[in-house]
TORKOL-4160 file (C-alpha; in steps of 0.2 Angstrom, whole numbers, padded with zeros to 4 digits, m for minus):
413
<pt num="1" X="0532" Y="1093" Z="0119"/>
<pt num="2" X="0522" Y="1087" Z="0104"/>
<pt num="3" X="0503" Y="1089" Z="0106"/>
<pt num="4" X="0491" Y="1079" Z="0095"/>
<pt num="5" X="0473" Y="1085" Z="0094"/>
<pt num="6" X="0460" Y="1072" Z="0091"/>
<pt num="7" X="0459" Y="1053" Z="0096"/>
<pt num="8" X="0451" Y="1047" Z="0080"/>
<pt num="9" X="0460" Y="1035" Z="0070"/>
<pt num="10" X="0473" Y="1047" Z="0063"/>
<pt num="11" X="0477" Y="1054" Z="0080"/>
<pt num="12" X="0479" Y="1037" Z="0088"/>
<pt num="13" X="0490" Y="1030" Z="0074"/>
<pt num="14" X="0501" Y="1045" Z="0076"/>
<pt num="15" X="0502" Y="1043" Z="0094"/>
<pt num="16" X="0505" Y="1024" Z="0093"/>
<pt num="17" X="0520" Y="1027" Z="0081"/>
<pt num="18" X="0527" Y="1041" Z="0093"/>
<pt num="19" X="0525" Y="1028" Z="0107"/>
<pt num="20" X="0535" Y="1015" Z="0098"/>
<pt num="21" X="0549" Y="1028" Z="0094"/>
<pt num="22" X="0550" Y="1034" Z="0112"/>
<pt num="23" X="0545" Y="1052" Z="0108"/>
<pt num="24" X="0536" Y="1062" Z="0122"/>
<pt num="25" X="0518" Y="1068" Z="0117"/>
<pt num="26" X="0501" Y="1072" Z="0124"/>
<pt num="27" X="0485" Y="1067" Z="0115"/>
<pt num="28" X="0470" Y="1078" Z="0118"/>
<pt num="29" X="0452" Y="1072" Z="0115"/>
<pt num="30" X="0436" Y="1082" Z="0118"/>
<pt num="31" X="0426" Y="1066" Z="0119"/>
<pt num="32" X="0426" Y="1054" Z="0135"/>
<pt num="33" X="0435" Y="1040" Z="0124"/>
<pt num="34" X="0444" Y="1037" Z="0108"/>
<pt num="35" X="0438" Y="1033" Z="0091"/>
<pt num="36" X="0431" Y="1049" Z="0084"/>
<pt num="37" X="0418" Y="1044" Z="0071"/>
<pt num="38" X="0421" Y="1026" Z="0075"/>
<pt num="39" X="0408" Y="1025" Z="0088"/>
<pt num="40" X="0398" Y="1010" Z="0095"/>
<pt num="41" X="0383" Y="1011" Z="0108"/>
<pt num="42" X="0374" Y="0997" Z="0116"/>
<pt num="43" X="0355" Y="0996" Z="0119"/>
<pt num="44" X="0345" Y="0982" Z="0127"/>
<pt num="45" X="0359" Y="0970" Z="0123"/>
<pt num="46" X="0361" Y="0975" Z="0105"/>
<pt num="47" X="0378" Y="0982" Z="0098"/>
<pt num="48" X="0375" Y="0998" Z="0087"/>
<pt num="49" X="0388" Y="1005" Z="0076"/>
<pt num="50" X="0387" Y="1023" Z="0071"/>
<pt num="51" X="0387" Y="1021" Z="0053"/>
<pt num="52" X="0389" Y="1005" Z="0043"/>
<pt num="53" X="0408" Y="1003" Z="0044"/>
<pt num="54" X="0419" Y="0988" Z="0040"/>
<pt num="55" X="0438" Y="0984" Z="0041"/>
<pt num="56" X="0446" Y="0976" Z="0025"/>
<pt num="57" X="0460" Y="0963" Z="0027"/>
<pt num="58" X="0468" Y="0972" Z="0013"/>
<pt num="59" X="0471" Y="0987" Z="0025"/>
<pt num="60" X="0490" Y="0985" Z="0029"/>
<pt num="61" X="0489" Y="0999" Z="0042"/>
<pt num="62" X="0477" Y="0990" Z="0053"/>
<pt num="63" X="0488" Y="0975" Z="0055"/>
<pt num="64" X="0503" Y="0986" Z="0059"/>
<pt num="65" X="0494" Y="0995" Z="0073"/>
<pt num="66" X="0484" Y="0981" Z="0082"/>
<pt num="67" X="0483" Y="0962" Z="0085"/>
<pt num="68" X="0468" Y="0958" Z="0074"/>
<pt num="69" X="0466" Y="0941" Z="0082"/>
<pt num="70" X="0462" Y="0950" Z="0099"/>
<pt num="71" X="0447" Y="0959" Z="0091"/>
<pt num="72" X="0439" Y="0943" Z="0087"/>
<pt num="73" X="0435" Y="0947" Z="0069"/>
<pt num="74" X="0419" Y="0942" Z="0061"/>
<pt num="75" X="0420" Y="0939" Z="0042"/>
<pt num="76" X="0409" Y="0945" Z="0028"/>
<pt num="77" X="0407" Y="0934" Z="0013"/>
<pt num="78" X="0415" Y="0943" Z="m0002"/>
<pt num="79" X="0399" Y="0946" Z="m0012"/>
<pt num="80" X="0381" Y="0953" Z="m0010"/>
<pt num="81" X="0363" Y="0948" Z="m0013"/>
<pt num="82" X="0356" Y="0959" Z="m0028"/>
<pt num="83" X="0337" Y="0961" Z="m0028"/>
<pt num="84" X="0330" Y="0963" Z="m0046"/>
<pt num="85" X="0313" Y="0960" Z="m0054"/>
<pt num="86" X="0307" Y="0952" Z="m0037"/>
<pt num="87" X="0321" Y="0940" Z="m0037"/>
<pt num="88" X="0337" Y="0939" Z="m0026"/>
<pt num="89" X="0353" Y="0935" Z="m0036"/>
<pt num="90" X="0369" Y="0930" Z="m0026"/>
<pt num="91" X="0385" Y="0938" Z="m0033"/>
<pt num="92" X="0402" Y="0933" Z="m0026"/>
<pt num="93" X="0419" Y="0940" Z="m0029"/>
<pt num="94" X="0427" Y="0931" Z="m0044"/>
<pt num="95" X="0443" Y="0928" Z="m0034"/>
<pt num="96" X="0433" Y="0920" Z="m0020"/>
<pt num="97" X="0421" Y="0910" Z="m0030"/>
<pt num="98" X="0425" Y="0910" Z="m0049"/>
<pt num="99" X="0411" Y="0898" Z="m0054"/>
<pt num="100" X="0397" Y="0908" Z="m0045"/>
<pt num="101" X="0404" Y="0924" Z="m0053"/>
<pt num="102" X="0403" Y="0916" Z="m0071"/>
<pt num="103" X="0386" Y="0908" Z="m0069"/>
<pt num="104" X="0377" Y="0920" Z="m0058"/>
<pt num="105" X="0363" Y="0929" Z="m0067"/>
<pt num="106" X="0365" Y="0944" Z="m0057"/>
<pt num="107" X="0375" Y="0953" Z="m0071"/>
<pt num="108" X="0376" Y="0951" Z="m0090"/>
<pt num="109" X="0391" Y="0942" Z="m0098"/>
<pt num="110" X="0397" Y="0958" Z="m0105"/>
<pt num="111" X="0397" Y="0967" Z="m0088"/>
<pt num="112" X="0406" Y="0952" Z="m0081"/>
<pt num="113" X="0419" Y="0952" Z="m0094"/>
<pt num="114" X="0422" Y="0971" Z="m0092"/>
<pt num="115" X="0423" Y="0969" Z="m0073"/>
<pt num="116" X="0435" Y="0955" Z="m0075"/>
<pt num="117" X="0447" Y="0965" Z="m0087"/>
<pt num="118" X="0446" Y="0980" Z="m0075"/>
<pt num="119" X="0450" Y="0969" Z="m0060"/>
<pt num="120" X="0465" Y="0961" Z="m0069"/>
<pt num="121" X="0472" Y="0978" Z="m0074"/>
<pt num="122" X="0470" Y="0984" Z="m0056"/>
<pt num="123" X="0479" Y="0968" Z="m0049"/>
<pt num="124" X="0494" Y="0973" Z="m0060"/>
<pt num="125" X="0494" Y="0991" Z="m0054"/>
<pt num="126" X="0501" Y="0997" Z="m0038"/>
<pt num="127" X="0490" Y="1005" Z="m0025"/>
<pt num="128" X="0501" Y="1020" Z="m0025"/>
<pt num="129" X="0499" Y="1022" Z="m0044"/>
<pt num="130" X="0480" Y="1020" Z="m0043"/>
<pt num="131" X="0479" Y="1032" Z="m0028"/>
<pt num="132" X="0489" Y="1045" Z="m0038"/>
<pt num="133" X="0475" Y="1047" Z="m0050"/>
<pt num="134" X="0465" Y="1055" Z="m0036"/>
<pt num="135" X="0475" Y="1071" Z="m0039"/>
<pt num="136" X="0477" Y="1069" Z="m0058"/>
<pt num="137" X="0469" Y="1082" Z="m0069"/>
<pt num="138" X="0461" Y="1068" Z="m0079"/>
<pt num="139" X="0451" Y="1061" Z="m0065"/>
<pt num="140" X="0432" Y="1059" Z="m0068"/>
<pt num="141" X="0417" Y="1055" Z="m0058"/>
<pt num="142" X="0414" Y="1036" Z="m0055"/>
<pt num="143" X="0398" Y="1037" Z="m0064"/>
<pt num="144" X="0406" Y="1044" Z="m0080"/>
<pt num="145" X="0420" Y="1032" Z="m0079"/>
<pt num="146" X="0408" Y="1017" Z="m0078"/>
<pt num="147" X="0398" Y="1024" Z="m0093"/>
<pt num="148" X="0414" Y="1027" Z="m0103"/>
<pt num="149" X="0420" Y="1010" Z="m0099"/>
<pt num="150" X="0405" Y="1002" Z="m0107"/>
<pt num="151" X="0396" Y="0995" Z="m0091"/>
<pt num="152" X="0377" Y="0994" Z="m0094"/>
<pt num="153" X="0365" Y="1004" Z="m0085"/>
<pt num="154" X="0359" Y="0988" Z="m0076"/>
<pt num="155" X="0376" Y="0986" Z="m0069"/>
<pt num="156" X="0377" Y="1004" Z="m0063"/>
<pt num="157" X="0360" Y="1004" Z="m0055"/>
<pt num="158" X="0359" Y="0987" Z="m0048"/>
<pt num="159" X="0377" Y="0985" Z="m0041"/>
<pt num="160" X="0389" Y="1000" Z="m0043"/>
<pt num="161" X="0377" Y="1013" Z="m0036"/>
<pt num="162" X="0370" Y="1003" Z="m0021"/>
<pt num="163" X="0387" Y="0995" Z="m0016"/>
<pt num="164" X="0399" Y="1009" Z="m0020"/>
<pt num="165" X="0386" Y="1023" Z="m0017"/>
<pt num="166" X="0385" Y="1015" Z="0000"/>
<pt num="167" X="0404" Y="1015" Z="0002"/>
<pt num="168" X="0406" Y="1034" Z="m0003"/>
<pt num="169" X="0389" Y="1039" Z="0004"/>
<pt num="170" X="0386" Y="1046" Z="m0013"/>
<pt num="171" X="0370" Y="1041" Z="m0022"/>
<pt num="172" X="0375" Y="1050" Z="m0039"/>
<pt num="173" X="0392" Y="1042" Z="m0039"/>
<pt num="174" X="0400" Y="1059" Z="m0041"/>
<pt num="175" X="0415" Y="1053" Z="m0031"/>
<pt num="176" X="0433" Y="1052" Z="m0039"/>
<pt num="177" X="0434" Y="1037" Z="m0051"/>
<pt num="178" X="0452" Y="1035" Z="m0046"/>
<pt num="179" X="0446" Y="1032" Z="m0028"/>
<pt num="180" X="0433" Y="1020" Z="m0034"/>
<pt num="181" X="0447" Y="1010" Z="m0043"/>
<pt num="182" X="0457" Y="1010" Z="m0027"/>
<pt num="183" X="0442" Y="1003" Z="m0017"/>
<pt num="184" X="0438" Y="0991" Z="m0030"/>
<pt num="185" X="0455" Y="0983" Z="m0029"/>
<pt num="186" X="0454" Y="0983" Z="m0010"/>
<pt num="187" X="0438" Y="0973" Z="m0011"/>
<pt num="188" X="0445" Y="0961" Z="m0024"/>
<pt num="189" X="0460" Y="0958" Z="m0014"/>
<pt num="190" X="0453" Y="0958" Z="0004"/>
<pt num="191" X="0439" Y="0952" Z="0014"/>
<pt num="192" X="0428" Y="0963" Z="0025"/>
<pt num="193" X="0426" Y="0960" Z="0044"/>
<pt num="194" X="0420" Y="0968" Z="0060"/>
<pt num="195" X="0426" Y="0966" Z="0078"/>
<pt num="196" X="0415" Y="0956" Z="0088"/>
<pt num="197" X="0413" Y="0970" Z="0100"/>
<pt num="198" X="0408" Y="0983" Z="0088"/>
<pt num="199" X="0418" Y="0995" Z="0076"/>
<pt num="200" X="0424" Y="1005" Z="0091"/>
<pt num="201" X="0434" Y="0991" Z="0097"/>
<pt num="202" X="0447" Y="0995" Z="0084"/>
<pt num="203" X="0452" Y="1013" Z="0090"/>
<pt num="204" X="0451" Y="1006" Z="0108"/>
<pt num="205" X="0463" Y="0993" Z="0104"/>
<pt num="206" X="0475" Y="1006" Z="0097"/>
<pt num="207" X="0473" Y="1017" Z="0112"/>
<pt num="208" X="0477" Y="1003" Z="0124"/>
<pt num="209" X="0494" Y="1003" Z="0117"/>
<pt num="210" X="0497" Y="1021" Z="0121"/>
<pt num="211" X="0503" Y="1025" Z="0139"/>
<pt num="212" X="0488" Y="1032" Z="0149"/>
<pt num="213" X="0498" Y="1047" Z="0155"/>
<pt num="214" X="0500" Y="1053" Z="0137"/>
<pt num="215" X="0481" Y="1053" Z="0135"/>
<pt num="216" X="0468" Y="1066" Z="0140"/>
<pt num="217" X="0450" Y="1064" Z="0137"/>
<pt num="218" X="0436" Y="1076" Z="0140"/>
<pt num="219" X="0449" Y="1090" Z="0135"/>
<pt num="220" X="0443" Y="1101" Z="0121"/>
<pt num="221" X="0455" Y="1112" Z="0112"/>
<pt num="222" X="0449" Y="1130" Z="0107"/>
<pt num="223" X="0463" Y="1136" Z="0096"/>
<pt num="224" X="0481" Y="1134" Z="0091"/>
<pt num="225" X="0492" Y="1148" Z="0098"/>
<pt num="226" X="0506" Y="1155" Z="0087"/>
<pt num="227" X="0519" Y="1167" Z="0089"/>
<pt num="228" X="0531" Y="1173" Z="0076"/>
<pt num="229" X="0523" Y="1162" Z="0063"/>
<pt num="230" X="0526" Y="1146" Z="0073"/>
<pt num="231" X="0516" Y="1136" Z="0085"/>
<pt num="232" X="0518" Y="1139" Z="0103"/>
<pt num="233" X="0504" Y="1128" Z="0110"/>
<pt num="234" X="0486" Y="1126" Z="0111"/>
<pt num="235" X="0472" Y="1135" Z="0121"/>
<pt num="236" X="0460" Y="1124" Z="0129"/>
<pt num="237" X="0441" Y="1127" Z="0131"/>
<pt num="238" X="0443" Y="1129" Z="0150"/>
<pt num="239" X="0455" Y="1143" Z="0147"/>
<pt num="240" X="0471" Y="1134" Z="0151"/>
<pt num="241" X="0486" Y="1135" Z="0140"/>
<pt num="242" X="0497" Y="1120" Z="0135"/>
<pt num="243" X="0514" Y="1124" Z="0128"/>
<pt num="244" X="0519" Y="1114" Z="0113"/>
<pt num="245" X="0534" Y="1113" Z="0101"/>
<pt num="246" X="0524" Y="1105" Z="0088"/>
<pt num="247" X="0505" Y="1102" Z="0086"/>
<pt num="248" X="0497" Y="1089" Z="0075"/>
<pt num="249" X="0478" Y="1092" Z="0071"/>
<pt num="250" X="0471" Y="1075" Z="0068"/>
<pt num="251" X="0453" Y="1080" Z="0067"/>
<pt num="252" X="0440" Y="1081" Z="0054"/>
<pt num="253" X="0442" Y="1096" Z="0041"/>
<pt num="254" X="0428" Y="1107" Z="0048"/>
<pt num="255" X="0436" Y="1106" Z="0066"/>
<pt num="256" X="0454" Y="1109" Z="0059"/>
<pt num="257" X="0447" Y="1125" Z="0050"/>
<pt num="258" X="0439" Y="1131" Z="0066"/>
<pt num="259" X="0455" Y="1128" Z="0076"/>
<pt num="260" X="0465" Y="1137" Z="0063"/>
<pt num="261" X="0452" Y="1151" Z="0060"/>
<pt num="262" X="0451" Y="1146" Z="0041"/>
<pt num="263" X="0435" Y="1147" Z="0031"/>
<pt num="264" X="0424" Y="1132" Z="0032"/>
<pt num="265" X="0427" Y="1118" Z="0020"/>
<pt num="266" X="0415" Y="1110" Z="0007"/>
<pt num="267" X="0401" Y="1101" Z="0016"/>
<pt num="268" X="0404" Y="1083" Z="0020"/>
<pt num="269" X="0391" Y="1068" Z="0018"/>
<pt num="270" X="0378" Y="1064" Z="0030"/>
<pt num="271" X="0372" Y="1046" Z="0034"/>
<pt num="272" X="0359" Y="1038" Z="0045"/>
<pt num="273" X="0358" Y="1020" Z="0050"/>
<pt num="274" X="0341" Y="1013" Z="0055"/>
<pt num="275" X="0342" Y="0998" Z="0066"/>
<pt num="276" X="0328" Y="0985" Z="0068"/>
<pt num="277" X="0327" Y="0969" Z="0079"/>
<pt num="278" X="0318" Y="0954" Z="0074"/>
<pt num="279" X="0316" Y="0936" Z="0079"/>
<pt num="280" X="0313" Y="0931" Z="0061"/>
<pt num="281" X="0329" Y="0928" Z="0051"/>
<pt num="282" X="0327" Y="0936" Z="0034"/>
<pt num="283" X="0341" Y="0927" Z="0025"/>
<pt num="284" X="0356" Y="0916" Z="0029"/>
<pt num="285" X="0371" Y="0924" Z="0019"/>
<pt num="286" X="0384" Y="0934" Z="0028"/>
<pt num="287" X="0383" Y="0948" Z="0016"/>
<pt num="288" X="0375" Y="0964" Z="0011"/>
<pt num="289" X="0358" Y="0966" Z="0002"/>
<pt num="290" X="0357" Y="0978" Z="m0012"/>
<pt num="291" X="0339" Y="0983" Z="m0015"/>
<pt num="292" X="0332" Y="0986" Z="m0033"/>
<pt num="293" X="0324" Y="1003" Z="m0032"/>
<pt num="294" X="0325" Y="1019" Z="m0044"/>
<pt num="295" X="0326" Y="1031" Z="m0029"/>
<pt num="296" X="0328" Y="1020" Z="m0014"/>
<pt num="297" X="0327" Y="1026" Z="0004"/>
<pt num="298" X="0338" Y="1012" Z="0009"/>
<pt num="299" X="0355" Y="1011" Z="m0001"/>
<pt num="300" X="0359" Y="0994" Z="0006"/>
<pt num="301" X="0355" Y="0984" Z="0022"/>
<pt num="302" X="0362" Y="0969" Z="0031"/>
<pt num="303" X="0357" Y="0956" Z="0044"/>
<pt num="304" X="0372" Y="0960" Z="0054"/>
<pt num="305" X="0370" Y="0945" Z="0065"/>
<pt num="306" X="0373" Y="0934" Z="0050"/>
<pt num="307" X="0391" Y="0940" Z="0052"/>
<pt num="308" X="0393" Y="0945" Z="0070"/>
<pt num="309" X="0380" Y="0935" Z="0081"/>
<pt num="310" X="0387" Y="0945" Z="0096"/>
<pt num="311" X="0378" Y="0960" Z="0090"/>
<pt num="312" X="0362" Y="0954" Z="0097"/>
<pt num="313" X="0355" Y="0944" Z="0112"/>
<pt num="314" X="0351" Y="0926" Z="0109"/>
<pt num="315" X="0337" Y="0922" Z="0097"/>
<pt num="316" X="0337" Y="0939" Z="0090"/>
<pt num="317" X="0343" Y="0946" Z="0074"/>
<pt num="318" X="0349" Y="0964" Z="0070"/>
<pt num="319" X="0346" Y="0973" Z="0054"/>
<pt num="320" X="0356" Y="0988" Z="0049"/>
<pt num="321" X="0349" Y="0999" Z="0035"/>
<pt num="322" X="0360" Y="1013" Z="0028"/>
<pt num="323" X="0351" Y="1029" Z="0022"/>
<pt num="324" X="0360" Y="1042" Z="0012"/>
<pt num="325" X="0355" Y="1061" Z="0013"/>
<pt num="326" X="0344" Y="1057" Z="0028"/>
<pt num="327" X="0340" Y="1076" Z="0029"/>
<pt num="328" X="0327" Y="1073" Z="0015"/>
<pt num="329" X="0316" Y="1063" Z="0027"/>
<pt num="330" X="0308" Y="1067" Z="0044"/>
<pt num="331" X="0316" Y="1057" Z="0058"/>
<pt num="332" X="0300" Y="1048" Z="0062"/>
<pt num="333" X="0297" Y="1043" Z="0044"/>
<pt num="334" X="0313" Y="1034" Z="0042"/>
<pt num="335" X="0309" Y="1018" Z="0051"/>
<pt num="336" X="0293" Y="1017" Z="0042"/>
<pt num="337" X="0301" Y="1020" Z="0025"/>
<pt num="338" X="0315" Y="1008" Z="0028"/>
<pt num="339" X="0304" Y="0994" Z="0035"/>
<pt num="340" X="0294" Y="0995" Z="0019"/>
<pt num="341" X="0308" Y="0994" Z="0007"/>
<pt num="342" X="0316" Y="0979" Z="0017"/>
<pt num="343" X="0299" Y="0970" Z="0017"/>
<pt num="344" X="0298" Y="0973" Z="m0002"/>
<pt num="345" X="0314" Y="0962" Z="m0003"/>
<pt num="346" X="0309" Y="0950" Z="0010"/>
<pt num="347" X="0290" Y="0948" Z="0012"/>
<pt num="348" X="0293" Y="0938" Z="0028"/>
<pt num="349" X="0298" Y="0954" Z="0037"/>
<pt num="350" X="0280" Y="0960" Z="0036"/>
<pt num="351" X="0276" Y="0964" Z="0054"/>
<pt num="352" X="0292" Y="0956" Z="0061"/>
<pt num="353" X="0303" Y="0971" Z="0061"/>
<pt num="354" X="0304" Y="0981" Z="0077"/>
<pt num="355" X="0312" Y="0998" Z="0076"/>
<pt num="356" X="0327" Y="0999" Z="0088"/>
<pt num="357" X="0335" Y="1015" Z="0085"/>
<pt num="358" X="0340" Y="1028" Z="0071"/>
<pt num="359" X="0357" Y="1035" Z="0072"/>
<pt num="360" X="0361" Y="1050" Z="0061"/>
<pt num="361" X="0379" Y="1055" Z="0058"/>
<pt num="362" X="0379" Y="1073" Z="0051"/>
<pt num="363" X="0397" Y="1072" Z="0045"/>
<pt num="364" X="0401" Y="1055" Z="0041"/>
<pt num="365" X="0414" Y="1057" Z="0027"/>
<pt num="366" X="0421" Y="1072" Z="0017"/>
<pt num="367" X="0416" Y="1075" Z="m0001"/>
<pt num="368" X="0429" Y="1067" Z="m0013"/>
<pt num="369" X="0425" Y="1074" Z="m0030"/>
<pt num="370" X="0437" Y="1071" Z="m0045"/>
<pt num="371" X="0455" Y="1077" Z="m0042"/>
<pt num="372" X="0451" Y="1080" Z="m0023"/>
<pt num="373" X="0468" Y="1075" Z="m0018"/>
<pt num="374" X="0476" Y="1089" Z="m0027"/>
<pt num="375" X="0467" Y="1102" Z="m0016"/>
<pt num="376" X="0478" Y="1110" Z="m0003"/>
<pt num="377" X="0466" Y="1113" Z="0011"/>
<pt num="378" X="0478" Y="1122" Z="0023"/>
<pt num="379" X="0491" Y="1132" Z="0013"/>
<pt num="380" X="0503" Y="1142" Z="0023"/>
<pt num="381" X="0502" Y="1133" Z="0039"/>
<pt num="382" X="0511" Y="1140" Z="0054"/>
<pt num="383" X="0528" Y="1132" Z="0057"/>
<pt num="384" X="0527" Y="1116" Z="0067"/>
<pt num="385" X="0509" Y="1113" Z="0064"/>
<pt num="386" X="0504" Y="1097" Z="0055"/>
<pt num="387" X="0488" Y="1090" Z="0049"/>
<pt num="388" X="0481" Y="1072" Z="0047"/>
<pt num="389" X="0464" Y="1065" Z="0043"/>
<pt num="390" X="0454" Y="1056" Z="0030"/>
<pt num="391" X="0449" Y="1072" Z="0021"/>
<pt num="392" X="0467" Y="1073" Z="0014"/>
<pt num="393" X="0468" Y="1056" Z="0006"/>
<pt num="394" X="0452" Y="1046" Z="0005"/>
<pt num="395" X="0439" Y="1042" Z="0018"/>
<pt num="396" X="0443" Y="1025" Z="0023"/>
<pt num="397" X="0450" Y="1017" Z="0039"/>
<pt num="398" X="0466" Y="1013" Z="0030"/>
<pt num="399" X="0468" Y="1031" Z="0024"/>
<pt num="400" X="0465" Y="1039" Z="0041"/>
<pt num="401" X="0477" Y="1027" Z="0049"/>
<pt num="402" X="0490" Y="1030" Z="0036"/>
<pt num="403" X="0488" Y="1049" Z="0037"/>
<pt num="404" X="0492" Y="1048" Z="0056"/>
<pt num="405" X="0507" Y="1037" Z="0053"/>
<pt num="406" X="0514" Y="1049" Z="0040"/>
<pt num="407" X="0511" Y="1063" Z="0052"/>
<pt num="408" X="0522" Y="1054" Z="0065"/>
<pt num="409" X="0536" Y="1051" Z="0052"/>
<pt num="410" X="0536" Y="1070" Z="0047"/>
<pt num="411" X="0539" Y="1073" Z="0066"/>
<pt num="412" X="0554" Y="1062" Z="0066"/>
<pt num="413" X="0563" Y="1073" Z="0054"/>
């Protein structure tokens, strides 16, 4: 029997592939349902995702595993609103709207030319080649790459840092430049979307394709048991032992280290999302707002009901504000600080924002410094123990799903 530990995206993808192949397995999950870090809660008719997460149409693993149409995707515009010197500048993808990209005042002509040249180079390069740079000795930080490439400080501070800093949860842009290039290509070639029922609808859709008898929720694994250097099964927190010929640890890296009794990994990145409800619409575009601030509390925010009206009751709007390194602020101060910055961009929000909830995610994504993919987190694994997760190959929905698919294919050998 194959035992998969963890019903996050990686574990679900592995289980779905084993289901297709007709292989027997058991998927164990400590939580009451699937999804891992892709969680959604509901409050007073509002849909609240735990962390600002989107799906990209350029993620091939998603269409392989689910029927996207059934998720009722709600599409973002390929662009953003940049706030600078008290004005909002509308920036769109050059592939989606070339004229806007050329004539918009949001970026300088030299930055636009550099970005266009970089985009053309990425379009001519395979994803696997770009991703290979994440393990290359010459990999650098995203900030260093942008400076060496000649991008202006304005481009970095007004666009790259708020947008990609929000993607990586990394204000300083210390993340691998190769990973930045891979994300940039994904955004250039794809469009972001959300399931109308919240981000947790994606893992639930994958789980619905797995036989119920192969799924066990509310089942916490305490350790992987080995004998003679090979896996023999898993010990549950309730003391029960489940024999297994092979074990797949599809959990976050700290959990995998604990199960394998290995030293703790480098700390991951924390994020908080501050939700506001309002009856006053702040803007009409279905895209992010990137505030212009030297040391912002809010990295970016979005009136999410512009994209998915189902996220709020009728006649209400829902604002989602992303805060990086939230441990710097007292919990009760975050709504006040976030509302102040949003009001600085949209004065009409003054007195109109009602704090709904603040959701903290202590471990949102792993750190992904230059060359992170060359690291071998779990050398000398016991025989018949496999690992999968976004910590190994880049923290994205595509990477997590792909790692689960690759784990399943290793089991086929």
